[in-house]
PLY file of the C-alpha trace (Angstrom):
ply
format ascii 1.0
element vertex 346
property float x
property float y
property float z
element edge 345
property int vertex1
property int vertex2
end_header
-4.90 144.08 153.79
-4.79 147.73 152.24
-3.11 144.24 152.61
-4.72 141.56 153.47
-6.03 142.14 157.45
-7.99 144.96 155.89
-10.19 143.71 155.47
-10.58 140.82 156.68
-12.82 140.36 160.05
-15.48 142.52 158.22
-18.68 140.47 159.85
-17.03 140.02 163.30
-16.35 143.69 163.10
-20.14 144.38 162.33
-21.73 141.83 164.75
-20.10 143.07 167.69
-20.91 146.70 167.20
-24.44 145.24 167.40
-24.03 143.60 170.43
-25.76 145.82 173.32
-22.86 146.72 175.57
-19.82 145.28 173.61
-16.76 146.69 174.06
-16.14 146.76 170.50
-16.49 150.30 169.05
-17.31 152.04 172.63
-15.77 154.73 174.25
-14.92 154.34 177.63
-18.60 154.78 178.63
-19.38 152.09 176.43
-20.70 154.74 173.79
-20.46 154.04 169.89
-17.34 155.27 168.23
-18.59 158.63 166.75
-19.04 158.11 163.22
-22.44 159.40 162.49
-24.67 156.95 160.08
-25.18 159.73 158.01
-21.48 159.75 157.22
-21.04 155.67 157.73
-20.62 155.02 153.50
-18.60 157.90 153.16
-16.09 156.68 156.24
-15.84 153.19 154.58
-15.41 154.73 151.01
-12.06 156.72 152.61
-10.98 153.52 154.49
-11.19 151.90 151.00
-9.14 154.60 149.57
-6.58 153.77 152.28
-6.64 150.31 151.74
-6.39 150.73 147.67
-3.84 153.55 147.99
-1.56 151.31 150.34
0.40 149.35 147.45
1.14 152.67 145.79
2.62 154.08 148.83
4.71 151.41 149.37
6.05 151.62 145.99
6.64 154.99 145.78
8.69 155.21 149.13
11.18 153.11 147.53
12.19 150.85 150.96
12.44 147.02 150.40
9.33 145.23 151.34
10.30 143.41 154.41
12.09 146.59 155.92
8.81 148.42 155.18
6.38 145.96 156.49
8.40 147.00 159.73
8.15 150.55 159.53
4.74 150.58 158.77
3.62 148.23 161.31
5.63 149.79 164.40
4.13 153.30 163.69
0.60 152.24 162.44
0.51 149.74 165.23
1.19 152.54 167.64
-1.06 154.98 165.99
-4.14 152.65 166.71
-3.11 151.79 170.11
-3.04 155.70 170.91
-6.52 155.80 169.22
-7.78 152.90 171.21
-6.61 154.49 174.23
-8.09 157.54 173.68
-11.73 156.10 172.81
-11.62 153.26 174.95
-9.07 153.81 177.92
-6.53 151.26 178.85
-8.38 148.88 180.93
-10.86 147.93 177.88
-7.81 148.12 175.23
-5.74 145.57 177.18
-8.48 143.37 178.28
-8.00 140.77 175.45
-4.79 140.12 176.57
-5.92 139.36 180.18
-8.30 136.46 178.71
-6.63 135.57 175.13
-2.77 136.36 175.58
-2.04 133.18 173.93
-4.80 133.27 170.98
-3.83 136.94 170.72
-0.08 136.50 170.45
-0.04 133.72 167.65
-2.83 135.24 165.58
-0.95 138.57 165.59
2.03 136.80 164.64
0.83 134.51 162.11
-2.05 137.00 160.39
-0.09 140.13 160.80
3.68 139.58 160.97
3.81 136.75 158.33
0.35 138.30 156.53
1.89 141.69 155.99
5.56 140.21 155.28
4.32 138.77 152.63
1.94 141.80 151.03
4.82 143.95 150.92
7.44 141.50 149.93
5.06 140.52 147.31
5.37 144.53 146.25
8.98 143.93 145.24
8.45 141.33 142.11
4.97 141.98 141.21
3.21 144.91 139.97
1.03 147.31 142.18
-1.91 146.06 139.72
-0.86 142.35 140.42
-0.90 142.46 144.35
-4.12 144.79 144.55
-6.17 142.48 142.59
-4.82 139.10 144.55
-5.42 140.91 147.77
-8.94 141.75 147.13
-10.24 137.93 147.15
-9.75 137.82 150.71
-13.20 138.44 151.50
-14.06 135.34 149.25
-11.16 132.90 150.89
-12.94 134.12 154.31
-15.97 131.61 153.01
-13.48 128.70 152.39
-11.77 129.58 155.79
-15.07 129.14 157.44
-15.86 125.69 155.58
-12.22 124.59 156.57
-12.09 125.69 160.45
-15.75 125.93 161.24
-17.49 123.49 159.08
-19.66 126.14 157.89
-21.68 124.82 154.65
-20.78 126.97 151.20
-23.92 128.16 149.53
-24.77 128.41 146.20
-23.30 131.91 145.72
-20.04 131.31 147.74
-19.56 128.95 145.36
-19.97 130.89 141.90
-18.14 133.88 143.81
-15.05 131.73 144.88
-14.78 130.38 141.07
-14.60 133.81 140.12
-11.83 134.30 142.21
-10.20 131.60 141.49
-10.43 132.35 137.70
-9.15 135.74 138.65
-6.08 134.31 140.46
-5.24 131.62 137.56
-5.46 134.86 135.10
-3.03 136.57 137.13
-0.66 133.82 137.50
-0.80 133.23 133.84
0.08 136.77 133.23
3.14 136.02 136.04
4.64 133.33 134.13
4.16 134.95 131.00
6.19 137.63 132.66
8.97 135.10 133.47
8.83 133.67 129.94
8.87 136.52 127.80
9.94 139.41 129.89
12.48 137.68 132.47
10.80 139.05 135.31
9.78 137.27 138.72
6.74 138.88 138.88
5.08 135.22 139.33
6.75 135.32 142.90
5.02 138.14 143.81
1.54 137.07 142.88
2.04 133.98 145.02
3.12 135.74 147.70
0.43 138.10 147.64
-1.97 134.98 147.32
-0.57 133.95 150.46
-1.10 137.09 152.35
-4.74 136.78 151.09
-5.09 133.09 152.31
-3.35 134.10 155.44
-5.40 137.21 156.11
-8.56 135.01 155.61
-7.84 132.24 157.93
-6.89 135.22 160.61
-10.39 137.17 160.01
-12.00 133.66 161.28
-9.85 132.87 163.55
-10.09 136.02 165.40
-13.55 136.57 164.81
-14.77 135.51 168.49
-12.08 137.77 170.31
-13.34 140.52 168.32
-17.04 139.65 169.00
-16.06 139.81 172.71
-13.82 142.89 172.98
-14.30 144.95 169.89
-12.57 145.57 166.71
-10.71 148.62 167.70
-9.13 147.13 170.47
-8.48 143.64 169.13
-7.07 145.25 166.12
-4.84 147.77 167.82
-3.28 145.26 169.68
-3.03 142.67 167.16
-1.42 145.28 164.79
1.02 146.58 167.58
2.13 142.71 168.33
2.37 142.21 164.80
4.54 144.82 164.14
7.08 143.93 167.10
6.79 140.38 165.46
8.21 141.72 161.85
10.87 143.87 163.84
12.37 140.58 165.16
11.45 138.38 162.25
13.02 140.62 159.64
15.61 141.16 161.72
16.89 137.51 162.14
15.68 136.58 158.42
16.84 139.51 156.63
19.58 141.21 158.89
17.55 144.24 158.58
17.26 145.68 162.41
14.78 148.72 161.81
15.49 151.69 164.27
12.14 153.81 165.12
14.48 156.48 166.50
16.59 156.92 163.01
13.21 157.50 160.93
13.94 161.11 160.43
17.72 160.71 159.73
16.28 159.24 156.60
15.82 161.84 153.37
12.35 163.37 153.97
11.47 161.38 150.59
11.66 158.12 152.46
10.12 159.41 156.17
7.22 161.12 154.59
6.29 157.96 152.67
6.71 155.93 155.79
4.38 158.12 158.13
2.04 158.29 154.79
1.77 154.38 155.22
1.44 153.87 159.04
-0.68 156.61 159.59
-2.86 157.43 156.74
-2.97 153.54 155.20
-2.90 151.90 158.26
-4.00 154.21 161.47
-6.67 156.32 160.01
-7.64 154.06 157.39
-8.65 150.80 159.65
-10.37 153.46 162.29
-12.47 154.75 159.25
-13.08 151.41 157.95
-14.59 149.78 161.18
-16.36 152.61 162.36
-17.94 153.06 159.02
-18.79 149.57 158.76
-20.05 149.58 162.14
-22.24 152.70 161.90
-23.87 151.55 158.64
-27.27 150.51 158.21
-26.20 147.49 156.07
-22.95 146.59 156.98
-22.56 143.87 154.48
-23.23 146.05 151.64
-21.24 148.75 152.79
-18.25 146.07 152.82
-18.72 145.65 149.48
-17.01 148.80 148.40
-13.72 147.08 149.42
-14.00 145.41 145.86
-13.25 148.78 144.38
-9.71 148.39 145.63
-8.24 146.89 142.34
-10.13 149.57 140.40
-8.55 152.40 142.32
-5.21 150.53 142.72
-4.76 150.04 139.04
-5.57 153.86 138.41
-2.96 155.16 140.83
-0.51 152.90 139.35
-1.30 153.73 135.74
-1.35 157.33 136.21
1.74 158.13 138.99
4.07 154.80 138.40
3.62 154.76 134.70
3.08 150.20 135.31
1.46 148.91 132.27
-2.02 146.97 132.43
-1.96 143.79 130.79
-4.94 142.12 128.83
-4.90 139.12 130.97
-4.49 141.43 134.44
-7.79 143.61 133.10
-9.91 140.46 132.70
-8.68 139.44 136.38
-9.99 142.75 137.52
-13.01 142.51 135.91
-13.57 138.83 137.22
-12.75 139.60 140.86
-14.68 142.81 141.00
-17.64 141.47 139.13
-17.93 138.68 141.49
-19.27 141.14 144.29
-21.84 142.55 141.48
-22.89 138.99 141.40
-23.52 138.32 144.79
-25.23 141.83 145.65
-27.61 140.48 142.59
-27.80 136.94 143.63
-31.32 136.64 144.98
-32.70 138.24 142.26
-30.67 136.38 139.06
-31.83 133.39 141.34
-35.36 134.30 141.13
-35.26 135.26 137.28
-33.68 131.92 136.54
-36.56 129.96 138.31
-38.99 132.15 137.04
-37.49 131.35 133.37
-37.33 127.57 134.03
-41.14 127.55 135.23
-41.93 129.30 131.89
-40.22 126.76 129.97
0 1
1 2
2 3
3 4
4 5
5 6
6 7
7 8
8 9
9 10
10 11
11 12
12 13
13 14
14 15
15 16
16 17
17 18
18 19
19 20
20 21
21 22
22 23
23 24
24 25
25 26
26 27
27 28
28 29
29 30
30 31
31 32
32 33
33 34
34 35
35 36
36 37
37 38
38 39
39 40
40 41
41 42
42 43
43 44
44 45
45 46
46 47
47 48
48 49
49 50
50 51
51 52
52 53
53 54
54 55
55 56
56 57
57 58
58 59
59 60
60 61
61 62
62 63
63 64
64 65
65 66
66 67
67 68
68 69
69 70
70 71
71 72
72 73
73 74
74 75
75 76
76 77
77 78
78 79
79 80
80 81
81 82
82 83
83 84
84 85
85 86
86 87
87 88
88 89
89 90
90 91
91 92
92 93
93 94
94 95
95 96
96 97
97 98
98 99
99 100
100 101
101 102
102 103
103 104
104 105
105 106
106 107
107 108
108 109
109 110
110 111
111 112
112 113
113 114
114 115
115 116
116 117
117 118
118 119
119 120
120 121
121 122
122 123
123 124
124 125
125 126
126 127
127 128
128 129
129 130
130 131
131 132
132 133
133 134
134 135
135 136
136 137
137 138
138 139
139 140
140 141
141 142
142 143
143 144
144 145
145 146
146 147
147 148
148 149
149 150
150 151
151 152
152 153
153 154
154 155
155 156
156 157
157 158
158 159
159 160
160 161
161 162
162 163
163 164
164 165
165 166
166 167
167 168
168 169
169 170
170 171
171 172
172 173
173 174
174 175
175 176
176 177
177 178
178 179
179 180
180 181
181 182
182 183
183 184
184 185
185 186
186 187
187 188
188 189
189 190
190 191
191 192
192 193
193 194
194 195
195 196
196 197
197 198
198 199
199 200
200 201
201 202
202 203
203 204
204 205
205 206
206 207
207 208
208 209
209 210
210 211
211 212
212 213
213 214
214 215
215 216
216 217
217 218
218 219
219 220
220 221
221 222
222 223
223 224
224 225
225 226
226 227
227 228
228 229
229 230
230 231
231 232
232 233
233 234
234 235
235 236
236 237
237 238
238 239
239 240
240 241
241 242
242 243
243 244
244 245
245 246
246 247
247 248
248 249
249 250
250 251
251 252
252 253
253 254
254 255
255 256
256 257
257 258
258 259
259 260
260 261
261 262
262 263
263 264
264 265
265 266
266 267
267 268
268 269
269 270
270 271
271 272
272 273
273 274
274 275
275 276
276 277
277 278
278 279
279 280
280 281
281 282
282 283
283 284
284 285
285 286
286 287
287 288
288 289
289 290
290 291
291 292
292 293
293 294
294 295
295 296
296 297
297 298
298 299
299 300
300 301
301 302
302 303
303 304
304 305
305 306
306 307
307 308
308 309
309 310
310 311
311 312
312 313
313 314
314 315
315 316
316 317
317 318
318 319
319 320
320 321
321 322
322 323
323 324
324 325
325 326
326 327
327 328
328 329
329 330
330 331
331 332
332 333
333 334
334 335
335 336
336 337
337 338
338 339
339 340
340 341
341 342
342 343
343 344
344 345
């Protein structure tokens, strides 16, 4: 969110930031996080760069997905906790645990622990391009999650963009099946794990929205990431017999711990802060969030140039379809008006 979570909770973050007196992005005196509106889109774009490069950094580390997910969220979650403590103070940071302890626990375990385990494990099978493209569909799946959980009607534009997402997924699954049949590779499992990540991330975003609206994205995200990191530590320990000891980080070769810290601090702590803070400061939060759909293009460029991955025809078409869906959403009102005008003229 990278990965799934990345993303997710965009609407909640924006609405919470706008509420007078909200805890969301405030410091200890309730003032907004210090990202100027002038630099809001820059902050969001840098946040997107962090999301888009997470797959590249994860693969570059050479560490298996399940273990890497633990390293990332133990250190990345801790970084967010420190950031939230500095900005909002301990009382506001831990307030969600006093009133929504059970919700925070199960949402963090399901949304972060399971979601990001699926994300990083997917990269053990599928390519950076495949995983990044699937994960980019998270905002579209949020519409489906809203329908299932809250009974919110799907608008025409959401149906169209949803069909685009489905088409992109079908292309990537077909690409994975062909990899298996022709090349004997198991990328199909990676695509399915990435799909699981996107689905979990979308439902997490919808379920956590009320908590974010009340207490703020920075605090809730920091707590959720930290709890999710601890959940990953226990789950990967029992499930994969890999017990990560954070104290041994620098016992590893520099090529290992350098990638781990980059993924944890840059792709998680800094990226999340800039993403949420930038969205909060943007004059048009929805339009700013559309920058997230640059993720598969940036991820593909990094994979092609630095990892030597090959871009198949089906993958290229999937990227065009998925990123094209946001163009449809941006210009939907104009397209609908044009269609109506032509219908009247006919």
